[in-house]
C-alpha positions as CSV (number, residue, x, y, z in Angstrom):
1,M,10.5,-11.4,-20.3
2,T,12.8,-9.6,-17.9
3,L,11.4,-7.0,-15.6
4,T,13.6,-4.5,-13.8
5,I,12.1,-2.6,-10.9
6,L,14.1,0.4,-9.6
7,D,13.9,1.3,-6.0
8,P,14.2,5.1,-5.4
9,T,15.8,4.7,-2.0
10,N,19.6,5.2,-1.7
11,E,20.9,1.7,-1.6
12,V,24.6,1.2,-1.7
13,V,24.1,-2.4,-2.8
14,P,20.7,-2.8,-4.6
15,V,18.4,-5.5,-3.2
16,E,16.9,-8.0,-5.6
17,R,13.2,-8.4,-5.2
18,Q,10.7,-10.9,-6.5
19,I,7.4,-9.8,-7.8
20,C,4.5,-11.6,-6.2
21,E,2.0,-13.3,-8.4
22,R,-1.2,-11.3,-8.6
23,P,-4.4,-12.9,-7.4
24,K,-7.2,-13.4,-9.9
25,T,-9.7,-11.8,-7.5
26,L,-9.5,-9.3,-4.6
27,T,-11.2,-10.4,-1.4
28,G,-10.3,-10.2,2.2
29,K,-8.8,-7.4,4.2
30,V,-7.1,-4.5,2.4
31,A,-4.9,-1.9,4.2
32,F,-5.1,1.6,2.7
33,L,-1.8,3.4,3.7
34,D,-1.8,7.1,3.5
35,I,1.9,8.2,3.4
36,S,1.0,11.7,4.7
37,K,1.6,13.6,1.4
38,P,-0.9,16.4,0.7
39,R,-4.2,15.0,-0.8
40,G,-3.2,11.4,-0.4
41,N,-6.3,11.0,1.8
42,V,-8.4,12.3,-1.1
43,L,-7.1,9.7,-3.4
44,L,-7.7,6.9,-0.8
45,D,-11.2,8.2,-0.1
46,R,-12.1,7.9,-3.8
47,L,-10.4,4.5,-4.1
48,Q,-12.3,3.3,-1.0
49,E,-15.6,4.4,-2.6
50,A,-14.8,2.5,-5.7
51,F,-13.7,-0.6,-3.8
52,E,-16.9,-0.5,-1.7
53,Q,-19.1,-0.2,-4.8
54,R,-17.3,-2.9,-6.9
55,L,-15.9,-5.3,-4.3
56,P,-18.4,-6.0,-1.6
57,G,-16.3,-8.8,0.0
58,V,-13.4,-6.5,0.7
59,E,-12.9,-5.1,4.2
60,I,-10.8,-1.8,4.2
61,K,-8.8,-0.5,7.1
62,R,-7.0,2.8,6.9
63,Y,-3.5,3.5,8.2
64,M,-1.2,6.6,8.1
65,K,2.5,7.1,8.2
66,P,3.8,9.9,10.5
67,T,5.7,11.4,7.6
68,F,6.2,10.8,3.9
69,S,9.9,11.5,4.1
70,K,10.8,8.3,6.0
71,P,9.8,4.6,5.8
72,A,6.8,3.5,7.8
73,P,7.8,2.6,11.4
74,D,8.4,-1.1,12.0
75,L,5.4,-1.3,14.4
76,L,3.0,0.1,11.7
77,R,4.4,-2.3,9.0
78,A,4.0,-5.2,11.4
79,E,0.4,-4.3,12.2
80,I,-0.5,-3.9,8.5
81,L,1.2,-7.3,7.7
82,E,-0.5,-9.1,10.6
83,N,-4.0,-7.8,10.0
84,N,-4.4,-7.5,6.2
85,D,-4.1,-9.5,3.0
86,F,-3.3,-6.6,0.6
87,V,-1.9,-3.0,0.8
88,V,-2.9,0.0,-1.3
89,E,-0.5,2.9,-0.8
90,G,-1.8,6.4,-1.4
91,L,0.7,8.7,-3.0
92,A,-0.5,12.2,-4.1
93,D,0.4,15.9,-4.2
């Protein structure tokens, strides 16, 4: 099966990306990244409630981008990578 993932950013030369294998269980540290769109925090609040009820071994830490119109700053991405096992990104409007 061939899977094509389109990146909505304006890339003159598209970058090929590999899809990571999904884990069978979700444990460890999970970053919740609010991209600063309206009501994204509401979505992440509900997801956090669901995670806490269903996944007691998961530790959630919240992060927020300064603006949704630009990629996350390098320092923020580095902090998320260093301190977490997974990322959930909250997109909403």
